[in-house]
C-alpha positions in Angstrom: 51.0 22.9 0.5 49.7 24.5 -2.7 50.4 21.3 -4.6 48.3 19.4 -2.0 45.4 21.8 -2.4 45.5 21.5 -6.2 45.6 17.7 -5.9 42.6 17.7 -3.4 40.7 20.1 -5.7 41.4 17.9 -8.7 40.2 14.8 -6.8 37.0 16.5 -5.7 36.4 17.6 -9.3 36.8 14.0 -10.6 34.6 12.7 -7.9 31.9 15.2 -8.7 32.2 14.3 -12.4 31.8 10.6 -11.6 28.8 11.2 -9.4 27.2 13.4 -12.1 27.8 10.6 -14.7 26.2 8.1 -12.4 23.1 10.2 -11.8 22.7 11.5 -15.4 19.3 10.5 -16.8 19.2 8.0 -19.6 18.9 9.2 -23.2 16.0 8.3 -25.4 18.3 6.1 -27.5 19.5 4.2 -24.3 15.9 3.3 -23.5 14.9 2.4 -27.1 18.0 0.2 -27.3 16.8 -1.8 -24.3 13.2 -2.1 -25.4 13.3 -2.8 -29.2 14.2 -6.5 -29.1 10.7 -7.9 -28.8 10.3 -11.5 -29.9 7.1 -12.9 -28.5 4.6 -11.7 -25.9 4.5 -13.1 -22.4 1.3 -15.0 -21.7 0.0 -13.1 -18.7 -3.4 -12.6 -17.2 -2.7 -9.2 -15.7 -5.9 -8.9 -13.5 -5.3 -12.4 -12.2 -1.6 -11.5 -11.6 -2.6 -8.4 -9.6 -4.9 -10.6 -7.4 -2.2 -13.2 -7.0 0.4 -10.6 -5.9 -2.0 -9.3 -3.2 -3.0 -12.7 -2.1 0.6 -13.9 -1.7 1.7 -10.7 0.0 -0.9 -10.8 2.7 -0.8 -14.5 3.3 1.2 -15.5 6.4 2.9 -18.7 5.2 4.2 -20.8 8.1 7.2 -22.0 6.1 7.9 -18.8 4.1 11.5 -19.1 3.0 12.2 -15.4 3.6 13.0 -12.7 1.1 16.3 -14.1 0.0 14.8 -17.5 -1.0 11.3 -16.4 -1.9 10.7 -17.5 -5.6 9.7 -14.8 -8.1 5.9 -14.6 -8.6 6.1 -14.2 -12.4 9.5 -15.4 -13.7 8.4 -15.1 -17.4 8.9 -11.3 -17.1 12.6 -11.9 -17.3 12.1 -12.9 -21.0 10.8 -9.5 -22.0 12.9 -6.5 -23.2 13.4 -4.4 -20.1 14.6 -0.9 -19.1 15.2 -0.4 -15.4 14.4 3.1 -14.4 15.8 5.1 -11.5 12.6 6.9 -10.4 12.7 8.6 -7.0 9.4 8.9 -5.0 8.7 10.6 -1.8 9.0 8.1 1.1 6.1 5.7 1.3 4.1 7.5 -1.3 3.5 7.4 -5.1 4.6 11.0 -5.5 7.3 11.3 -8.1 10.2 13.6 -7.0 10.8 16.6 -9.4 14.3 15.4 -10.2 12.9 12.2 -11.8 10.6 13.9 -14.3 13.3 14.2 -16.8 13.7 10.4 -16.8 10.0 10.0 -17.2 10.1 12.4 -20.1 12.9 10.4 -21.7 10.8 7.2 -21.3 7.9 9.0 -23.1 10.2 10.1 -25.9 11.3 6.5 -26.3 7.8 5.1 -26.4 6.9 7.3 -29.4 10.0 6.3 -31.3 9.1 4.7 -34.6 10.5 1.3 -33.7 8.4 1.2 -30.5 5.1 2.6 -31.7 3.7 -0.8 -32.6 4.0 -2.1 -29.0 2.3 -2.1 -25.6 4.4 -1.9 -22.4 4.3 -3.1 -18.8 5.1 -0.6 -16.1 6.3 -2.8 -13.2 6.6 -1.4 -9.7 8.9 -3.0 -7.1 9.7 -2.2 -3.4 12.8 -3.2 -1.4 12.3 -5.2 1.7 11.7 -2.9 4.7 10.0 -2.6 8.0 6.5 -2.4 6.3 4.4 -5.5 5.6 4.6 -7.2 2.3 0.9 -6.3 1.7 1.6 -2.6 2.2 4.6 -2.7 -0.1 2.5 -4.5 -2.8 -0.1 -1.8 -2.6 2.6 1.0 -2.7 4.3 -0.6 -5.8 1.0 -0.7 -7.6 0.3 2.9 -6.8 3.7 3.9 -8.0 3.3 2.0 -11.3 -0.1 3.7 -11.7 1.5 7.1 -11.0 4.0 6.7 -13.8 1.3 5.6 -16.2 -0.8 8.6 -15.3 2.1 11.0 -16.0 2.9 9.3 -19.3 -0.7 9.6 -20.3 -1.7 13.0 -18.9 1.5 15.0 -19.3 3.2 13.3 -22.3 0.1 12.1 -24.1 1.0 8.4 -24.5 -2.0 6.4 -25.4 -3.4 4.6 -22.2 -4.1 1.5 -24.2 -0.3 1.0 -24.7 0.5 1.0 -20.9 -0.2 -1.7 -18.3 0.9 -0.9 -14.7 1.5 -3.8 -12.4 3.0 -3.6 -8.9 4.9 -6.7 -7.6 6.0 -5.3 -4.3 8.4 -7.7 -2.6 7.2 -10.6 -4.6 9.8 -10.4 -7.3 13.1 -8.7 -6.2 15.4 -7.4 -8.8 18.3 -8.5 -6.6 17.1 -11.3 -4.5 20.4 -11.8 -2.8 20.1 -8.3 -1.3 16.4 -7.8 -0.5 17.0 -4.4 1.2 19.1 -2.9 -1.6 17.8 0.2 -3.2 18.1 -1.6 -6.6 14.9 -3.4 -5.6 13.0 -0.2 -5.6 13.6 0.4 -9.3 10.7 0.6 -11.7 10.8 -1.4 -14.9 9.4 -0.6 -18.4 9.0 -3.8 -20.4 7.9 -4.4 -24.0 4.8 -6.5 -23.6 3.0 -7.2 -26.8 2.2 -5.9 -30.3 -0.8 -3.6 -30.6 -3.7 -5.3 -32.4 -3.9 -4.2 -36.0 -7.0 -2.2 -36.7 -9.3 -3.7 -39.3 -9.4 -1.6 -42.4 -12.5 0.5 -42.8 -15.0 -0.9 -45.3 -16.2 1.5 -47.9 -19.8 2.3 -47.7 -21.9 0.0 -50.0 -23.0 2.0 -53.0 -26.8 2.4 -53.1 -28.4 0.3 -55.8 -29.7 2.4 -58.7 -33.4 3.0 -58.6 -35.4 0.8 -60.9 -36.8 2.6 -63.9 -40.6 2.8 -64.1 -42.0 1.3 -67.3 -43.0 3.8 -69.9 -46.8 4.6 -70.0 -48.6 3.2 -73.1 -50.3 5.9 -75.1 
């Protein structure tokens, strides 16, 4: 009996350790390693993409192929260096749960790493397929991406010009074969483009010396 109890206790300890390992937040170096392989920017018109997402999400297409076969709205994003973040939000809201702030902090630490300072980033929100309309989920995913941007800017002092939030809702599943999977609720950080180089400041033009007045004749 005692041996059985020891075996059960050992099994529970191993299970707890495995669960802890699965839920452990990523390290800064994990995130940097995912994001520092930038090659070329994606050619995206972000304001137009936001409008396109909303238009597609609220359009009732007669022959919509359904979530499993619905094509991604912006497949070029797959070419960008990407970190998939497990950020937990309160249900149906953009409110970040306290347990996820450590992960957001690690993202902030990564974005100020020397190798990533020259770049701008997309914050891409997604939502798994559920009972809500695609339009509602597109709006929610944008609000969640905005919420992450706001925390990175206001709490962790990341420059707002380096962050571009975009919500894709159900229009680009991370696992299209399983539209209702929680994986599709993950948020992505993607290396987007290089920051434009600031023009060097021009030195002030030296004032021309004042012309000498001719000497008076005596």
